[in-house]
TORGUGU-928311 format. One record per residue (C-alpha): residue number from 1; residue in three letters; chain; x, y, z. Coordinates in steps of 0.25 Angstrom, whole numbers. Example, Ala and Ser with C-alpha at 12.3 -4.5 7.8 and 13.67 -1.06 7.14 Angstrom:
2
<k: 1; r: ALA; c: A; x: 49; y: -18; z: 31> $
<k: 2; r: SER; c: A; x: 55; y: -4; z: 29> $
//
This chain:
143
<k: 1; r: MET; c: A; x: 1022; y: 407; z: -314> $
<k: 2; r: THR; c: A; x: 1035; y: 406; z: -303> $
<k: 3; r: ALA; c: A; x: 1030; y: 404; z: -287> $
<k: 4; r: LEU; c: A; x: 1033; y: 417; z: -278> $
<k: 5; r: THR; c: A; x: 1046; y: 416; z: -271> $
<k: 6; r: LEU; c: A; x: 1044; y: 417; z: -255> $
<k: 7; r: ARG; c: A; x: 1049; y: 431; z: -257> $
<k: 8; r: GLU; c: A; x: 1039; y: 435; z: -269> $
<k: 9; r: LYS; c: A; x: 1028; y: 427; z: -259> $
<k: 10; r: GLN; c: A; x: 1031; y: 436; z: -247> $
<k: 11; r: LYS; c: A; x: 1031; y: 449; z: -255> $
<k: 12; r: SER; c: A; x: 1018; y: 446; z: -262> $
<k: 13; r: GLN; c: A; x: 1011; y: 442; z: -247> $
<k: 14; r: ASN; c: A; x: 1016; y: 455; z: -242> $
<k: 15; r: THR; c: A; x: 1012; y: 465; z: -253> $
<k: 16; r: LEU; c: A; x: 1001; y: 467; z: -263> $
<k: 17; r: ILE; c: A; x: 1006; y: 457; z: -273> $
<k: 18; r: CYS; c: A; x: 998; y: 447; z: -269> $
<k: 19; r: LEU; c: A; x: 986; y: 456; z: -273> $
<k: 20; r: LEU; c: A; x: 993; y: 456; z: -287> $
<k: 21; r: GLN; c: A; x: 995; y: 442; z: -287> $
<k: 22; r: SER; c: A; x: 980; y: 439; z: -284> $
<k: 23; r: LEU; c: A; x: 978; y: 446; z: -297> $
<k: 24; r: VAL; c: A; x: 985; y: 433; z: -306> $
<k: 25; r: ASP; c: A; x: 976; y: 430; z: -319> $
<k: 26; r: ARG; c: A; x: 969; y: 443; z: -317> $
<k: 27; r: GLU; c: A; x: 968; y: 454; z: -327> $
<k: 28; r: THR; c: A; x: 973; y: 468; z: -322> $
<k: 29; r: THR; c: A; x: 981; y: 480; z: -325> $
<k: 30; r: ILE; c: A; x: 994; y: 485; z: -320> $
<k: 31; r: GLU; c: A; x: 1000; y: 499; z: -320> $
<k: 32; r: LEU; c: A; x: 1014; y: 499; z: -319> $
<k: 33; r: ARG; c: A; x: 1024; y: 508; z: -317> $
<k: 34; r: ASN; c: A; x: 1028; y: 516; z: -330> $
<k: 35; r: GLU; c: A; x: 1013; y: 519; z: -332> $
<k: 36; r: THR; c: A; x: 1009; y: 507; z: -342> $
<k: 37; r: SER; c: A; x: 1000; y: 496; z: -338> $
<k: 38; r: VAL; c: A; x: 998; y: 482; z: -342> $
<k: 39; r: GLN; c: A; x: 985; y: 474; z: -341> $
<k: 40; r: GLY; c: A; x: 983; y: 459; z: -340> $
<k: 41; r: ARG; c: A; x: 982; y: 446; z: -333> $
<k: 42; r: ILE; c: A; x: 993; y: 444; z: -322> $
<k: 43; r: ASP; c: A; x: 997; y: 431; z: -323> $
<k: 44; r: TYR; c: A; x: 1008; y: 431; z: -310> $
<k: 45; r: VAL; c: A; x: 1013; y: 440; z: -298> $
<k: 46; r: ASP; c: A; x: 1025; y: 437; z: -292> $
<k: 47; r: GLY; c: A; x: 1028; y: 443; z: -279> $
<k: 48; r: TYR; c: A; x: 1035; y: 454; z: -283> $
<k: 49; r: MET; c: A; x: 1024; y: 459; z: -292> $
<k: 50; r: ASN; c: A; x: 1028; y: 457; z: -305> $
<k: 51; r: VAL; c: A; x: 1017; y: 452; z: -314> $
<k: 52; r: HIS; c: A; x: 1015; y: 443; z: -326> $
<k: 53; r: LEU; c: A; x: 1002; y: 447; z: -335> $
<k: 54; r: SER; c: A; x: 998; y: 440; z: -346> $
<k: 55; r: SER; c: A; x: 987; y: 447; z: -358> $
<k: 56; r: VAL; c: A; x: 993; y: 461; z: -355> $
<k: 57; r: VAL; c: A; x: 990; y: 474; z: -361> $
<k: 58; r: TYR; c: A; x: 1000; y: 484; z: -358> $
<k: 59; r: THR; c: A; x: 996; y: 499; z: -359> $
<k: 60; r: ALA; c: A; x: 1007; y: 509; z: -361> $
<k: 61; r: LEU; c: A; x: 1008; y: 522; z: -354> $
<k: 62; r: ASP; c: A; x: 999; y: 529; z: -365> $
<k: 63; r: GLY; c: A; x: 988; y: 519; z: -362> $
<k: 64; r: VAL; c: A; x: 985; y: 517; z: -375> $
<k: 65; r: SER; c: A; x: 995; y: 507; z: -382> $
<k: 66; r: LYS; c: A; x: 992; y: 495; z: -376> $
<k: 67; r: THR; c: A; x: 1002; y: 481; z: -378> $
<k: 68; r: PRO; c: A; x: 997; y: 468; z: -376> $
<k: 69; r: TYR; c: A; x: 1004; y: 457; z: -370> $
<k: 70; r: GLU; c: A; x: 1003; y: 444; z: -369> $
<k: 71; r: GLN; c: A; x: 1012; y: 442; z: -354> $
<k: 72; r: PHE; c: A; x: 1018; y: 454; z: -345> $
<k: 73; r: TYR; c: A; x: 1027; y: 455; z: -334> $
<k: 74; r: VAL; c: A; x: 1026; y: 467; z: -324> $
<k: 75; r: GLN; c: A; x: 1037; y: 469; z: -313> $
<k: 76; r: GLY; c: A; x: 1031; y: 473; z: -302> $
<k: 77; r: LYS; c: A; x: 1040; y: 484; z: -298> $
<k: 78; r: ASN; c: A; x: 1033; y: 490; z: -313> $
<k: 79; r: ILE; c: A; x: 1018; y: 490; z: -307> $
<k: 80; r: ARG; c: A; x: 1013; y: 502; z: -302> $
<k: 81; r: TYR; c: A; x: 998; y: 498; z: -301> $
<k: 82; r: VAL; c: A; x: 991; y: 484; z: -302> $
<k: 83; r: HIS; c: A; x: 975; y: 486; z: -306> $
<k: 84; r: VAL; c: A; x: 966; y: 475; z: -296> $
<k: 85; r: PRO; c: A; x: 955; y: 471; z: -303> $
<k: 86; r: ASP; c: A; x: 941; y: 476; z: -297> $
<k: 87; r: ASP; c: A; x: 936; y: 463; z: -295> $
<k: 88; r: VAL; c: A; x: 949; y: 458; z: -286> $
<k: 89; r: ASN; c: A; x: 946; y: 459; z: -271> $
<k: 90; r: ILE; c: A; x: 959; y: 462; z: -267> $
<k: 91; r: ILE; c: A; x: 958; y: 458; z: -253> $
<k: 92; r: GLU; c: A; x: 954; y: 445; z: -258> $
<k: 93; r: ASN; c: A; x: 963; y: 442; z: -267> $
<k: 94; r: ILE; c: A; x: 975; y: 446; z: -257> $
<k: 95; r: LYS; c: A; x: 970; y: 437; z: -248> $
<k: 96; r: VAL; c: A; x: 968; y: 425; z: -257> $
<k: 97; r: GLU; c: A; x: 982; y: 428; z: -263> $
<k: 98; r: LEU; c: A; x: 990; y: 429; z: -250> $
<k: 99; r: GLY; c: A; x: 981; y: 415; z: -245> $
<k: 100; r: HIS; c: A; x: 988; y: 409; z: -257> $
<k: 101; r: LYS; c: A; x: 1001; y: 411; z: -251> $
<k: 102; r: ALA; c: A; x: 1009; y: 404; z: -241> $
<k: 103; r: LYS; c: A; x: 1011; y: 412; z: -227> $
<k: 104; r: TYR; c: A; x: 1023; y: 416; z: -223> $
<k: 105; r: ARG; c: A; x: 1029; y: 416; z: -210> $
<k: 106; r: LYS; c: A; x: 1035; y: 428; z: -204> $
<k: 107; r: PRO; c: A; x: 1050; y: 425; z: -201> $
<k: 108; r: GLN; c: A; x: 1053; y: 423; z: -187> $
<k: 109; r: SER; c: A; x: 1059; y: 436; z: -179> $
<k: 110; r: ARG; c: A; x: 1073; y: 433; z: -175> $
<k: 111; r: LYS; c: A; x: 1073; y: 431; z: -160> $
<k: 112; r: LYS; c: A; x: 1082; y: 444; z: -155> $
<k: 113; r: MET; c: A; x: 1095; y: 441; z: -150> $
<k: 114; r: PRO; c: A; x: 1095; y: 443; z: -135> $
<k: 115; r: SER; c: A; x: 1105; y: 454; z: -129> $
<k: 116; r: LYS; c: A; x: 1120; y: 450; z: -126> $
<k: 117; r: ALA; c: A; x: 1116; y: 451; z: -112> $
<k: 118; r: ALA; c: A; x: 1105; y: 443; z: -113> $
<k: 119; r: ARG; c: A; x: 1112; y: 433; z: -120> $
<k: 120; r: LYS; c: A; x: 1122; y: 433; z: -108> $
<k: 121; r: GLN; c: A; x: 1110; y: 431; z: -99> $
<k: 122; r: MET; c: A; x: 1105; y: 420; z: -106> $
<k: 123; r: LEU; c: A; x: 1120; y: 413; z: -106> $
<k: 124; r: ARG; c: A; x: 1120; y: 414; z: -92> $
<k: 125; r: GLU; c: A; x: 1108; y: 408; z: -89> $
<k: 126; r: THR; c: A; x: 1109; y: 397; z: -98> $
<k: 127; r: LEU; c: A; x: 1123; y: 394; z: -91> $
<k: 128; r: GLU; c: A; x: 1118; y: 396; z: -79> $
<k: 129; r: LYS; c: A; x: 1106; y: 387; z: -81> $
<k: 130; r: LYS; c: A; x: 1117; y: 376; z: -86> $
<k: 131; r: ALA; c: A; x: 1126; y: 376; z: -75> $
<k: 132; r: LYS; c: A; x: 1115; y: 374; z: -65> $
<k: 133; r: GLU; c: A; x: 1110; y: 360; z: -74> $
<k: 134; r: ILE; c: A; x: 1125; y: 357; z: -73> $
<k: 135; r: GLU; c: A; x: 1126; y: 358; z: -58> $
<k: 136; r: ALA; c: A; x: 1113; y: 351; z: -55> $
<k: 137; r: LEU; c: A; x: 1117; y: 340; z: -65> $
<k: 138; r: LEU; c: A; x: 1132; y: 339; z: -57> $
<k: 139; r: ASN; c: A; x: 1123; y: 339; z: -44> $
<k: 140; r: VAL; c: A; x: 1114; y: 327; z: -48> $
<k: 141; r: THR; c: A; x: 1127; y: 319; z: -52> $
<k: 142; r: ALA; c: A; x: 1135; y: 322; z: -39> $
<k: 143; r: SER; c: A; x: 1124; y: 316; z: -30> $
//
């Protein structure tokens, strides 16, 4: 599959999508918002919680009619619930998944712009300092 974009990586690190990503190659059931469900092996999960599954059984609203599919794609916004297998240690899986991902530095905060009065004062101090330096140079060359 394709690599995650920077935005997807950041989103998956800051949400529980990383837990779903840790379930890749595992058999699970995903309940959908339209009251149906799919059960299959998770092949890939992107940063927007879109899931690619294989060897899927789609269960309709009535719960009786089941349709098999080789491949199935579920858009993240249609997922209501993901059944995490009982043998999965959720905390450990999240730690492992976050350990595999690159660390992101927080954006550096911008320095607050000084007020107009403060800028004038800094400019005045700088000019005075430069004037003293020039005066000292003139005194040295005059001597």
